C-alpha positions as a printed NumPy array, in Angstrom:
array([[-76.571,  28.221, -38.034],
       [-75.732,  31.826, -37.074],
       [-74.353,  32.944, -33.702],
       [-76.689,  34.683, -31.282],
       [-77.37 ,  35.157, -27.604],
       [-78.097,  32.066, -25.536],
       [-81.753,  31.679, -24.751],
       [-82.749,  31.022, -21.155],
       [-85.246,  28.307, -22.12 ],
       [-82.784,  26.369, -24.19 ],
       [-80.173,  26.495, -21.461],
       [-82.657,  25.349, -18.827],
       [-83.776,  22.461, -20.998],
       [-80.183,  21.294, -21.477],
       [-79.456,  21.357, -17.754],
       [-82.625,  19.437, -16.874],
       [-81.832,  16.811, -19.444],
       [-78.309,  16.114, -18.1  ],
       [-78.02 ,  13.092, -15.819],
       [-74.419,  11.903, -16.228],
       [-71.493,  12.699, -18.472],
       [-71.517,  10.323, -21.397],
       [-75.083,   9.042, -20.78 ],
       [-77.892,   9.615, -23.308],
       [-80.214,  12.53 , -22.489],
       [-83.864,  11.675, -21.932],
       [-86.658,  13.854, -23.26 ],
       [-84.973,  14.517, -26.598],
       [-84.63 ,  12.69 , -29.808],
       [-80.851,  12.555, -29.86 ],
       [-78.37 ,  10.386, -27.987],
       [-75.008,  11.513, -26.638],
       [-71.981,   9.526, -27.602],
       [-70.878,   7.55 , -24.522],
       [-67.298,   7.988, -23.249],
       [-65.274,   4.807, -23.396],
       [-64.767,   3.584, -19.834],
       [-61.339,   2.312, -18.734],
       [-61.272,  -1.26 , -17.599],
       [-60.841,  -1.539, -13.823],
       [-57.243,  -2.079, -12.717],
       [-56.427,  -5.381, -11.172],
       [-55.104,  -5.453,  -7.566],
       [-51.832,  -6.838,  -8.893],
       [-51.345,  -3.8  , -11.126],
       [-51.865,  -1.383,  -8.221],
       [-49.456,  -3.346,  -6.031],
       [-46.842,  -3.325,  -8.798],
       [-47.08 ,   0.448,  -9.191],
       [-46.78 ,   0.951,  -5.428],
       [-43.755,  -1.343,  -5.251],
       [-42.013,   0.426,  -8.145],
       [-42.592,   3.814,  -6.522],
       [-41.318,   2.566,  -3.169],
       [-38.186,   1.071,  -4.741],
       [-37.424,   4.306,  -6.589],
       [-37.741,   6.281,  -3.348],
       [-35.533,   3.792,  -1.52 ],
       [-32.92 ,   3.935,  -4.285],
       [-32.809,   7.733,  -4.217],
       [-32.493,   7.722,  -0.418],
       [-29.63 ,   5.201,  -0.617],
       [-27.775,   7.257,  -3.238],
       [-28.214,  10.405,  -1.139],
       [-26.974,   8.579,   1.971],
       [-23.851,   7.336,   0.155],
       [-23.069,  10.815,  -1.166],
       [-23.409,  12.355,   2.299],
       [-21.378,   9.571,   3.936],
       [-18.604,   9.695,   1.323],
       [-18.168,  13.424,   0.889],
       [-19.837,  15.294,   3.765],
       [-20.468,  13.617,   7.135],
       [-19.716,  10.163,   8.53 ],
       [-20.438,   8.584,  11.9  ],
       [-17.617,   7.156,  14.037],
       [-17.373,   5.792,  17.564],
       [-14.639,   6.032,  20.197],
       [-13.51 ,   2.603,  21.495],
       [-10.714,   3.682,  23.891],
       [ -9.74 ,   6.386,  26.357],
       [ -6.735,   7.836,  24.51 ],
       [ -8.494,  11.194,  24.014],
       [ -9.94 ,  11.66 ,  27.5  ],
       [-11.157,  14.214,  28.609],
       [-12.063,  15.545,  25.18 ],
       [-13.538,  12.275,  23.897],
       [-14.652,   9.342,  26.012],
       [-14.891,   5.653,  25.237],
       [-18.489,   5.154,  24.18 ],
       [-18.855,   8.493,  22.373],
       [-20.458,   8.417,  18.927],
       [-19.387,  11.267,  16.639],
       [-20.363,  12.956,  13.442],
       [-17.18 ,  13.771,  11.508],
       [-17.006,  16.592,   8.974],
       [-15.264,  15.092,   5.935],
       [-15.713,  18.086,   3.642],
       [-13.625,  20.518,   5.689],
       [-10.276,  18.986,   4.642],
       [-11.488,  17.806,   1.232],
       [-13.052,  14.34 ,   1.071],
       [-11.15 ,  11.708,  -0.873],
       [-12.796,  10.421,  -4.042],
       [-13.252,   6.644,  -3.606],
       [-10.825,   4.475,  -5.561],
       [ -8.432,   7.365,  -6.242],
       [ -5.903,   9.539,  -4.459],
       [ -7.732,  12.649,  -5.636],
       [ -9.607,  14.82 ,  -3.16 ],
       [-12.339,  17.388,  -3.431],
       [-11.318,  21.014,  -2.815],
       [-10.7  ,  21.61 ,   0.9  ],
       [-12.037,  24.506,   2.935],
       [ -8.914,  24.453,   5.129],
       [ -5.947,  22.307,   6.148],
       [ -5.433,  20.761,   9.596],
       [ -4.122,  23.31 ,  12.068],
       [ -2.272,  22.897,  15.333],
       [ -4.831,  21.997,  18.008],
       [ -7.354,  20.418,  15.622],
       [ -8.766,  17.007,  16.51 ],
       [ -8.65 ,  14.842,  13.367],
       [ -9.74 ,  11.396,  12.214],
       [ -7.23 ,   9.546,  10.02 ],
       [ -6.242,   6.124,   8.766],
       [ -3.779,   4.443,  11.127],
       [ -0.358,   4.542,   9.37 ],
       [  0.344,   0.858,  10.064],
       [ -3.132,  -0.275,   8.966],
       [ -5.124,   2.315,   6.964],
       [ -8.3  ,   0.242,   7.408],
       [ -8.372,   1.325,  11.069],
       [ -9.538,   4.823,  11.973],
       [ -7.736,   6.763,  14.703],
       [ -8.584,  10.09 ,  16.322],
       [ -5.865,  12.344,  17.806],
       [ -4.958,  16.007,  18.15 ],
       [ -2.583,  17.803,  15.764],
       [  0.505,  19.063,  17.598],
       [  2.917,  19.679,  14.729],
       [  2.189,  20.791,  11.164],
       [  4.539,  20.628,   8.151],
       [  7.736,  22.579,   8.847],
       [  7.299,  22.64 ,  12.647],
       [  9.861,  21.437,  15.154],
       [  8.264,  19.52 ,  18.036],
       [  9.674,  18.162,  21.284],
       [  8.607,  17.139,  24.785],
       [ 10.382,  17.73 ,  28.075],
       [  8.982,  16.276,  31.311],
       [  5.655,  15.756,  29.597],
       [  5.388,  19.363,  28.342],
       [  5.239,  19.962,  24.579],
       [  7.241,  22.654,  22.814],
       [  6.612,  23.688,  19.211],
       [  9.278,  25.743,  17.459],
       [ 10.882,  26.328,  20.854],
       [  7.713,  27.725,  22.469],
       [  5.848,  25.963,  25.268],
       [  2.433,  24.861,  23.987],
       [ -0.604,  25.676,  26.14 ],
       [ -2.658,  22.476,  26.382],
       [ -5.645,  22.82 ,  28.739],
       [ -7.177,  19.684,  27.192],
       [ -4.383,  17.318,  28.361],
       [ -5.06 ,  14.682,  30.992],
       [ -2.253,  14.84 ,  33.574],
       [  0.953,  12.901,  33.024],
       [  2.584,  10.527,  35.506],
       [  6.343,  11.322,  35.375],
       [  7.191,   8.274,  37.497],
       [  6.394,   5.967,  34.559],
       [  8.484,   7.689,  31.896],
       [  9.689,   4.592,  30.052],
       [ 11.562,   4.065,  26.823],
       [ 10.286,   1.804,  24.057],
       [ 11.908,   0.268,  20.934],
       [  9.096,   1.806,  18.888],
       [ 10.565,   5.256,  19.57 ],
       [ 13.627,   4.459,  17.429],
       [ 11.981,   5.817,  14.261],
       [ 12.519,   9.311,  15.686],
       [ 16.274,   9.188,  15.111],
       [ 15.88 ,   9.973,  11.411],
       [ 14.123,  13.252,  12.22 ],
       [ 16.197,  14.605,  15.124],
       [ 17.196,  18.26 ,  14.872],
       [ 20.769,  18.807,  16.172],
       [ 20.948,  15.348,  17.732],
       [ 24.749,  15.241,  17.522],
       [ 24.936,  18.015,  20.117],
       [ 23.023,  15.944,  22.673],
       [ 23.595,  12.151,  22.524],
       [ 20.942,  11.627,  25.213],
       [ 18.337,  12.276,  22.539],
       [ 19.25 ,   8.941,  20.984],
       [ 17.205,   7.309,  23.773],
       [ 13.805,   9.017,  23.558],
       [ 11.211,   8.19 ,  26.22 ],
       [  7.477,   8.681,  26.52 ],
       [  7.757,  12.123,  28.14 ],
       [ 11.162,  13.253,  26.826],
       [ 11.942,  13.244,  23.117],
       [ 12.904,  15.448,  20.195],
       [ 13.171,  17.991,  18.842],
       [ 11.842,  16.452,  15.647],
       [ 11.365,  18.166,  12.294],
       [  7.904,  17.561,  10.785],
       [  8.293,  16.868,   7.025],
       [  6.15 ,  18.445,   4.324],
       [  2.802,  16.724,   3.883],
       [  2.949,  15.192,   7.377],
       [  1.432,  15.87 ,  10.797],
       [  2.565,  15.001,  14.311],
       [ -0.37 ,  13.971,  16.506],
       [ -0.82 ,  13.107,  20.188],
       [ -3.673,  11.808,  22.298],
       [ -5.006,  14.104,  25.007],
       [ -4.599,  11.273,  27.552],
       [ -0.819,  11.278,  27.236],
       [ -0.179,   8.335,  29.575],
       [ -2.568,   6.071,  27.693],
       [ -2.214,   6.908,  24.027],
       [ -0.452,   5.177,  21.143],
       [  0.296,   8.136,  18.888],
       [  3.031,   9.74 ,  16.77 ],
       [  5.58 ,   9.156,  19.53 ],
       [  5.317,   5.433,  18.757],
       [  4.492,   5.063,  15.065],
       [  5.468,   8.34 ,  13.44 ],
       [  3.836,  11.056,  11.379],
       [  0.4  ,  11.056,   9.777],
       [  0.345,  11.571,   6.027],
       [ -1.912,  14.378,   4.804],
       [ -3.652,  11.941,   2.435],
       [ -4.629,   9.761,   5.415],
       [ -6.629,  12.533,   7.1  ],
       [-10.365,  11.806,   6.774],
       [-12.021,  14.653,   8.614],
       [-12.575,  16.647,  11.783],
       [-14.942,  15.46 ,  14.543],
       [-17.865,  17.83 ,  14.837],
       [-20.399,  16.782,  17.467],
       [-21.197,  13.933,  19.899],
       [-24.608,  12.619,  18.854],
       [-24.722,   9.723,  21.357],
       [-22.688,   8.545,  24.318],
       [-22.861,   5.797,  26.929],
       [-20.589,   4.371,  29.601],
       [-18.733,   1.41 ,  28.082],
       [-17.338,   0.507,  31.501],
       [-20.78 ,  -0.106,  32.997],
       [-21.614,  -3.723,  33.793],
       [-25.338,  -3.451,  33.135],
       [-26.99 ,  -5.788,  30.661],
       [-27.871,  -2.929,  28.301],
       [-25.435,  -0.061,  29.031],
       [-26.245,   1.691,  25.732],
       [-29.806,   2.03 ,  27.069],
       [-29.398,   2.402,  30.834],
       [-26.06 ,   4.26 ,  31.077],
       [-26.473,   7.051,  28.553],
       [-24.348,  10.156,  29.192],
       [-27.137,  12.651,  28.572],
       [-24.931,  15.671,  29.328],
       [-22.657,  14.821,  26.382],
       [-25.333,  14.537,  23.709],
       [-24.988,  17.358,  21.215],
       [-21.677,  18.622,  22.637],
       [-19.354,  20.284,  20.123],
       [-15.827,  18.868,  19.904],
       [-12.885,  21.254,  20.355]])
């Protein structure tokens, strides 16, 4: 059969004779080959496909959450007042773990860091006496620094440190403590001043900060267990830098539901410095 232009009559006849795809055409002698219909799916089959899809989505979300939590951002909460006024008991924080290089779980290796902790940074770290506990303090001395305190005022490398974030000290309660004795191994020029052998809360040092270590203090100096008591923080123990307060409530409130009725709205979203 040769090729030629389509005839209008033939085309019209074909359209009029079409009722459904796969059904035989009436008004002609031929029959169209019917298309094999798929058997209807059972309700159980549809439910199974939905469940598999939901589980895959949940699994991907869980993997993404673990990656973010391990290497990028993790949530922490403040249980005490050792960092007042900067951080309050009842603050919930997002901590940037990538900035100092997140630790790879199960190893001592870390991802490349964007920077190292600097003097004045607020950091989260594993408590030296129990790494399972997380502490938050402010870096006062970095590796190679010499730090000391006189009458509650901090000096770094002989220079008075400006600390507008510090909650006022009470000099009338400047007590000594056996926990301060660790400082003796790090005194600089202690033989020239025997009084330094009895360090107190507000008078100690100067101390030399070793390589790979940091000296940290709480902003609420009268109510903070920090490097004065238990020593330096190892660089490998640093977990990240607090970034923002995403929720806060008054833990001292005596309401039945303080996390609902005593929210500190003015602190939500505040950046931590």
